[in-house]
VEXDREN-2710 file (C-alpha; in Angstrom, 1 decimal):
% VEXDREN-2710
k/r/px/py/pz
1/MET/1.9/-10.1/36.2
2/ASP/3.7/-8.0/33.6
3/PRO/1.6/-8.4/30.3
4/LYS/4.9/-8.7/28.3
5/ARG/5.6/-11.9/30.2
6/GLN/2.3/-13.6/29.9
7/ILE/2.8/-17.0/28.3
8/THR/0.4/-19.2/26.3
9/SER/1.5/-22.6/25.1
10/GLY/5.1/-21.5/25.8
11/LYS/4.9/-18.3/23.7
12/PHE/4.6/-14.6/24.6
13/ILE/1.1/-13.2/23.8
14/ASN/1.5/-11.1/20.7
15/PRO/-0.1/-7.6/21.2
16/PHE/-1.6/-7.7/17.8
17/ARG/-3.2/-11.1/18.6
18/ALA/-4.5/-9.7/21.8
19/ASN/-6.2/-6.8/19.9
20/CYS/-7.8/-9.4/17.6
21/GLN/-9.1/-11.4/20.5
22/SER/-10.7/-8.3/22.0
23/SER/-12.7/-7.8/18.8
24/ALA/-15.1/-10.3/17.1
25/ALA/-12.6/-13.1/17.2
26/SER/-15.3/-15.8/17.1
27/SER/-16.1/-14.9/13.5
28/ASN/-12.4/-15.2/12.3
29/SER/-11.5/-18.1/10.0
30/CYS/-8.1/-18.6/11.6
31/GLU/-5.9/-17.5/14.4
32/PHE/-3.8/-14.3/14.1
33/GLY/-0.2/-15.3/13.3
34/SER/-1.0/-18.9/12.2
35/ASN/0.4/-20.4/9.0
36/LYS/-3.0/-20.0/7.3
37/TYR/-3.1/-16.4/8.3
38/PHE/0.3/-15.6/6.8
39/ALA/-0.5/-17.7/3.7
40/LEU/-3.7/-15.8/3.0
41/CYS/-2.0/-12.5/3.6
42/GLY/0.5/-13.5/1.0
43/PHE/-2.3/-14.3/-1.4
44/GLY/-3.8/-10.9/-0.7
45/GLY/-0.5/-9.4/-1.6
46/ILE/-0.4/-11.3/-4.9
47/LEU/-3.8/-9.9/-5.9
48/SER/-3.2/-6.4/-4.6
49/CYS/0.2/-5.9/-6.3
50/GLY/-0.1/-8.1/-9.4
51/LEU/-3.5/-6.8/-10.5
52/THR/-3.0/-3.1/-9.8
53/HIS/0.4/-2.8/-11.4
54/THR/-0.8/-4.6/-14.5
55/ALA/-3.9/-2.4/-14.7
56/LEU/-1.6/0.7/-14.7
57/VAL/0.9/-0.6/-17.3
58/PRO/0.0/2.2/-19.8
59/LEU/0.7/4.9/-17.3
60/ASP/3.8/3.1/-16.1
61/LEU/5.1/2.8/-19.7
62/VAL/4.7/6.5/-20.3
63/LYS/6.3/7.4/-17.0
64/CYS/9.3/5.2/-17.8
65/ARG/9.7/6.8/-21.3
66/ILE/9.5/10.3/-19.8
67/GLN/12.3/9.3/-17.4
68/VAL/14.7/7.8/-20.0
69/ASP/13.9/10.2/-23.0
70/PRO/12.5/13.5/-21.7
71/ALA/13.6/15.3/-24.9
72/LYS/11.1/13.2/-26.9
73/TYR/8.4/12.5/-24.3
74/LYS/7.8/16.0/-22.8
75/GLY/4.9/15.1/-20.5
76/ILE/2.2/12.6/-19.7
77/VAL/-0.3/13.8/-22.4
78/ASN/2.5/14.1/-25.0
79/GLY/3.8/10.7/-24.0
80/PHE/0.5/9.0/-24.5
81/LYS/0.0/10.7/-27.9
82/LEU/3.4/9.7/-29.1
83/THR/3.0/6.1/-27.9
84/LEU/-0.4/5.7/-29.6
85/ALA/1.0/7.3/-32.8
86/GLU/4.0/5.0/-32.9
87/ASN/2.6/1.7/-31.5
88/GLY/-1.1/2.0/-31.5
89/THR/-3.4/1.0/-28.7
90/ARG/-1.6/-2.3/-28.2
91/GLY/1.6/-0.4/-27.6
92/LEU/0.2/0.8/-24.3
93/ALA/0.2/-2.7/-23.0
94/LEU/3.9/-3.4/-23.6
95/GLY/5.4/-5.1/-20.6
96/TRP/2.2/-6.4/-19.1
97/ALA/3.4/-10.0/-18.7
98/PRO/6.6/-9.3/-16.7
99/THR/4.7/-6.7/-14.7
100/LEU/2.0/-9.2/-13.7
101/ILE/4.4/-12.0/-12.8
102/GLY/7.1/-9.7/-11.2
103/TYR/4.7/-7.7/-9.0
104/SER/2.6/-10.7/-8.0
105/MET/5.8/-12.3/-6.7
106/GLN/6.8/-9.0/-5.0
107/GLY/3.3/-8.7/-3.5
108/LEU/3.5/-12.2/-2.0
109/CYS/6.7/-11.3/-0.2
110/LYS/5.9/-7.7/0.6
111/PHE/2.6/-8.2/2.3
112/GLY/3.1/-11.8/3.5
113/PHE/6.6/-11.1/5.1
114/TYR/5.4/-7.8/6.5
115/GLU/2.8/-9.6/8.6
116/VAL/5.5/-12.2/9.6
117/PHE/8.1/-9.6/10.6
118/LYS/5.5/-7.4/12.3
119/SER/4.5/-10.4/14.4
120/VAL/8.1/-11.5/15.1
121/TYR/9.3/-8.0/16.1
122/SER/6.2/-7.4/18.2
123/ASN/6.9/-10.6/20.1
124/MET/10.5/-9.4/20.7
125/LEU/9.4/-6.0/22.0
126/GLY/6.5/-7.0/24.1
127/GLU/3.1/-5.2/24.5
128/GLU/4.2/-1.9/25.9
129/LYS/7.2/-1.3/23.6
130/THR/5.2/-2.4/20.6
131/PHE/2.8/0.5/21.3
132/LEU/5.4/3.0/22.2
133/TRP/7.7/2.1/19.2
134/ARG/5.0/1.1/16.8
135/THR/6.1/3.4/14.0
136/SER/9.7/2.0/14.2
137/LEU/8.2/-1.5/14.2
138/TYR/6.2/-0.7/11.0
139/LEU/9.4/0.7/9.4
140/ALA/11.5/-2.3/10.4
141/ALA/9.0/-4.9/9.4
142/SER/8.3/-3.3/6.0
143/ALA/12.0/-2.8/5.2
144/SER/12.7/-6.5/6.1
145/ALA/9.9/-7.7/3.9
146/GLU/10.8/-5.5/0.9
147/PHE/14.4/-6.7/1.0
148/PHE/13.2/-10.1/-0.1
149/ALA/10.4/-8.8/-2.2
150/ASP/12.8/-7.0/-4.5
151/ILE/14.9/-10.1/-5.0
152/ALA/11.7/-11.7/-6.3
153/LEU/10.8/-8.7/-8.5
154/CYS/14.1/-7.7/-10.0
155/PRO/14.4/-10.2/-13.0
156/MET/10.9/-9.3/-14.3
157/GLU/11.5/-5.6/-13.7
158/ALA/14.6/-5.8/-15.9
159/VAL/12.7/-7.4/-18.7
160/LYS/9.7/-4.9/-18.3
161/VAL/11.9/-1.8/-18.5
162/ARG/13.8/-3.0/-21.5
163/ILE/10.5/-3.8/-23.4
164/GLN/9.0/-0.4/-22.5
165/THR/12.0/1.8/-23.1
166/GLN/14.2/0.2/-25.9
167/PRO/12.3/0.3/-29.2
168/GLY/13.0/-2.8/-31.3
169/TRP/14.5/-4.8/-28.4
170/CYS/11.8/-7.3/-27.7
171/THR/8.0/-7.0/-27.2
172/THR/7.2/-10.1/-25.2
173/LEU/8.4/-11.8/-22.0
174/ARG/9.2/-15.1/-23.8
175/GLU/11.6/-13.2/-26.2
176/GLY/13.1/-10.9/-23.5
177/VAL/14.1/-13.5/-20.9
178/PRO/16.3/-15.6/-23.3
179/ARG/17.8/-12.5/-24.8
180/ILE/19.0/-11.1/-21.5
181/MET/20.3/-14.5/-20.5
182/LYS/22.2/-14.9/-23.8
183/GLU/23.7/-11.4/-23.8
184/GLU/24.3/-10.7/-20.1
185/GLY/23.9/-13.9/-18.2
186/ILE/22.1/-14.1/-14.9
187/SER/23.7/-10.9/-13.7
188/GLY/21.7/-9.0/-16.3
189/PHE/18.5/-9.8/-14.4
190/TYR/19.9/-8.3/-11.2
191/LYS/22.0/-5.3/-12.4
192/GLY/19.2/-3.1/-11.1
193/LEU/18.8/-4.8/-7.7
194/VAL/20.7/-2.2/-5.6
195/PRO/18.8/0.8/-7.2
196/LEU/15.6/-1.2/-6.8
197/TRP/16.3/-1.6/-3.1
198/CYS/17.1/2.1/-2.9
199/ARG/13.7/2.8/-4.6
200/GLN/11.5/0.2/-3.1
201/ILE/12.7/-0.1/0.6
202/PRO/12.1/3.6/1.4
203/TYR/8.9/3.4/-0.7
204/THR/7.6/0.4/1.2
205/MET/8.6/1.8/4.6
206/MET/6.6/4.9/3.9
207/LYS/3.8/2.8/2.4
208/PHE/3.3/0.7/5.5
209/ALA/4.2/3.1/8.3
210/CYS/2.3/6.1/6.8
211/PHE/-0.7/3.9/6.1
212/GLU/-0.8/2.4/9.6
213/ARG/-0.5/5.8/11.3
214/THR/-2.9/7.5/8.9
215/VAL/-5.5/4.9/9.6
216/GLU/-5.0/5.5/13.3
217/ALA/-5.3/9.2/12.8
218/LEU/-8.4/9.0/10.7
219/TYR/-10.3/6.9/13.2
220/LYS/-9.1/9.2/16.0
221/TYR/-9.7/12.6/14.5
222/ILE/-11.9/12.3/11.3
223/VAL/-14.2/9.3/11.4
224/PRO/-17.2/10.3/13.7
225/LYS/-17.5/6.9/15.4
226/PRO/-15.2/4.2/16.7
227/ARG/-13.9/1.6/14.2
228/SER/-15.9/-1.1/16.0
229/GLU/-19.1/0.7/15.1
230/CYS/-18.2/1.1/11.4
231/ASN/-19.4/-1.5/9.0
232/LYS/-17.1/-3.3/6.6
233/THR/-17.8/-0.8/3.7
234/GLU/-17.0/2.2/5.9
235/GLN/-13.8/0.5/7.1
236/LEU/-12.7/-0.2/3.6
237/MET/-13.3/3.4/2.6
238/VAL/-11.0/4.5/5.4
239/THR/-8.4/2.0/4.1
240/PHE/-8.6/3.5/0.6
241/VAL/-8.2/7.1/1.8
242/ALA/-5.3/6.2/4.0
243/GLY/-3.7/4.2/1.2
244/TYR/-3.9/7.2/-1.2
245/ILE/-2.4/9.5/1.3
246/ALA/0.4/7.0/1.9
247/GLY/0.9/6.6/-1.8
248/VAL/1.6/10.3/-2.4
249/PHE/4.4/10.3/0.1
250/CYS/5.7/7.0/-1.3
251/ALA/6.0/8.5/-4.8
252/VAL/8.0/11.4/-3.6
253/VAL/10.5/9.6/-1.4
254/SER/11.2/6.9/-4.0
255/HIS/11.1/8.8/-7.3
256/PRO/14.9/9.6/-7.8
257/ALA/15.8/5.9/-7.4
258/ASP/12.9/4.9/-9.7
259/THR/14.3/7.2/-12.4
260/ILE/17.7/5.6/-12.0
261/VAL/16.2/2.1/-12.3
262/SER/14.4/3.0/-15.5
263/LYS/17.5/4.6/-17.0
264/LEU/19.9/1.9/-15.8
265/ASN/18.0/-0.9/-17.5
266/GLN/17.9/1.2/-20.7
267/ALA/21.6/2.2/-20.7
268/LYS/23.5/-1.1/-21.0
269/GLY/26.8/-1.1/-19.1
270/SER/26.1/1.9/-17.0
271/THR/26.2/2.0/-13.2
272/ALA/23.7/3.7/-10.8
273/ALA/26.3/6.4/-9.9
274/GLN/27.0/7.2/-13.6
275/VAL/23.3/7.4/-14.4
276/ALA/22.7/9.7/-11.4
277/LYS/25.5/12.0/-12.4
278/GLN/24.4/12.1/-16.0
279/LEU/20.8/13.0/-15.1
280/GLY/21.6/15.6/-12.5
281/MET/19.2/16.8/-9.8
282/ARG/16.5/18.0/-12.3
283/GLY/16.7/14.9/-14.4
284/LEU/16.2/12.6/-11.3
285/TRP/12.8/14.2/-10.8
286/MET/11.5/13.9/-14.3
287/GLY/8.1/12.1/-14.5
288/LEU/7.2/12.9/-10.8
289/GLY/3.7/14.1/-11.8
290/PRO/2.7/10.9/-13.5
291/ARG/4.3/8.8/-10.7
292/ILE/2.3/10.6/-8.0
293/LEU/-0.9/9.9/-9.9
294/MET/0.2/6.3/-10.6
295/ILE/1.5/5.5/-7.1
296/GLY/-1.3/7.3/-5.2
297/THR/-3.9/5.4/-7.1
298/LEU/-1.9/2.2/-7.0
299/THR/-1.3/2.3/-3.3
300/ALA/-4.9/3.1/-2.4
301/LEU/-6.1/0.2/-4.6
302/GLN/-3.5/-2.2/-3.2
303/TRP/-4.6/-1.5/0.4
304/PHE/-8.3/-1.7/-0.6
305/ILE/-7.8/-5.1/-2.3
306/TYR/-5.6/-6.4/0.5
307/ASP/-8.1/-5.5/3.2
308/SER/-10.9/-6.8/1.1
309/VAL/-9.2/-10.2/0.9
310/LYS/-8.9/-10.1/4.7
311/VAL/-12.6/-9.4/4.9
312/TYR/-13.6/-12.1/2.4
313/PHE/-11.5/-14.8/4.1
314/ARG/-12.5/-13.6/7.5
315/LEU/-9.0/-13.0/8.6
316/PRO/-8.2/-11.3/11.9
317/ARG/-8.0/-7.5/11.4
318/PRO/-6.6/-5.8/14.5
319/PRO/-8.1/-2.4/15.3
320/PRO/-5.8/0.6/15.6
321/PRO/-3.4/0.1/18.6
322/GLU/-4.4/1.4/22.0
323/MET/-2.2/2.0/25.0
324/PRO/-2.0/-1.1/27.1
325/ALA/-3.6/-1.0/30.6
326/SER/-0.2/-1.7/32.2
327/LEU/1.3/1.3/30.4
328/LYS/-1.6/3.5/31.4
329/SER/-1.1/2.5/35.0
330/LYS/2.6/3.4/34.8
331/LEU/1.9/6.8/33.2
332/GLY/-1.0/7.5/35.6
333/LYS/-3.6/7.6/32.8
334/THR/-7.2/6.7/33.7
335/ASP/-8.8/6.8/30.2
END
């Protein structure tokens, strides 16, 4: 029987579920693709995104200020010195509350919906095409998830950027939300949504696809033993390394849109096209160094925390994909 057409309880067997069943499935706390599985993945996303973005608020603040006022903030070291001189140590924490709330909501949707869409798209493709087109599957699932994640993030991102880049505007979330609502209405919270999609969707596509394929490559070419023989600590270290590599690529592909988002929320009444034209090619890449440092660290920690949550709650963790037996037979492969 064609593996793509095998049916259990009226549903096609998901290739990722099959991979989990081939590993130590008896120790799992729930079934792959169950509501509990998706809910706990979403919880892992809340922790991985909310905690890491909040921890890196000082670096994010300096990065945003370099982007919107490069004449004043000439680099990361100079940016930290000026911020400390003007606002003191507490000034480095400006925007922590909208960051925590916004990126926790984003993480819930990003990681939770990624798992949902990855499972849905895999069911649609079947076992063989899931393996052959796995990079495209990762890209499609992550883009779909990020579309909704940015809608959840955008209001808090608008407040955060204004707090961090407009001196004298507001310094707290409880002051910033009513002010935007009063001055700009609900649209003020979403004026940066399209640039946010332009920044975050390519970022997330790179984050997930690059991570998945890097993990696969590390176990195939670098790690001296199969994943099944690695203990949990060794597996988490592979996760961290793959996350950092993915983060560097994420920072590069999403940086111009990130600069536009920062400048757009600072420049009231401007459009994304106007901001891009004003900044020029060189201006769009201002702050790339701090962003690579920030996003590389951020992405590595996010994947580490997310995978740690899966380990702690004993969630199914499929190994890197292998060519299905049916496809091997078609291609005449014996190993």
